[in-house]
C-alpha positions as CSV (number, residue, x, y, z in Angstrom):
1,M,91.4,122.7,-18.9
2,K,89.2,123.1,-16.0
3,P,90.3,125.4,-13.2
4,L,90.4,122.5,-10.7
5,S,92.6,120.5,-13.0
6,I,95.0,123.4,-13.5
7,L,95.1,123.9,-9.7
8,L,95.9,120.2,-9.1
9,V,98.6,120.1,-11.7
10,S,100.2,123.3,-10.3
11,L,100.1,122.0,-6.8
12,S,101.6,118.7,-7.7
13,S,104.4,120.2,-9.7
14,V,105.2,122.6,-6.8
15,L,105.3,119.6,-4.4
16,I,107.6,117.6,-6.8
17,L,109.9,120.5,-7.4
18,G,110.0,121.3,-3.7
19,F,111.6,117.9,-3.0
20,A,114.2,118.2,-5.7
21,P,117.8,117.4,-4.6
22,A,119.8,120.4,-3.3
23,S,123.1,119.3,-4.7
24,A,124.3,117.7,-7.9
25,A,126.5,115.2,-6.0
26,D,123.4,113.6,-4.5
27,P,123.5,109.8,-5.1
28,R,119.7,109.4,-5.4
29,P,118.4,108.5,-8.9
30,N,116.8,111.0,-11.2
31,I,113.1,110.4,-11.8
32,I,111.1,111.9,-14.7
33,V,107.3,111.8,-14.8
34,I,105.8,112.2,-18.2
35,M,102.0,112.8,-18.3
36,A,100.2,112.4,-21.6
37,D,96.5,112.2,-22.4
38,D,95.1,109.5,-24.7
39,M,98.4,107.8,-25.3
40,G,98.9,104.1,-25.4
41,F,102.0,102.1,-24.5
42,S,102.7,101.4,-28.2
43,D,102.6,105.0,-29.3
44,I,106.2,105.6,-28.4
45,G,108.9,104.5,-30.9
46,C,110.8,102.4,-28.4
47,Y,107.7,100.2,-27.9
48,G,107.1,99.7,-31.6
49,G,105.0,102.8,-32.3
50,E,104.9,104.5,-35.7
51,I,105.7,107.9,-34.3
52,Q,109.4,108.9,-34.2
53,T,110.4,109.8,-30.6
54,P,114.2,109.8,-30.6
55,H,114.6,111.6,-27.2
56,L,112.1,109.3,-25.4
57,D,113.8,106.3,-27.1
58,G,117.2,107.5,-25.9
59,M,115.9,107.8,-22.3
60,A,114.3,104.4,-22.5
61,S,117.5,102.8,-23.7
62,E,119.5,104.4,-20.9
63,G,117.0,103.8,-18.1
64,L,116.4,100.9,-15.9
């Protein structure tokens, strides 16, 4: 990875984690961002892909 890319990823993760809810009783929804390089929408099992992705399939079935 290039140093600028590492810096941008680090800063964005710090910003995202900085705004995390303070308590577990917060009624706001949980949001998960998954970043992948060179991945198509049909590469995940829940979208008809050939690769077994049970955890992602479970999150997709329970999500909105």
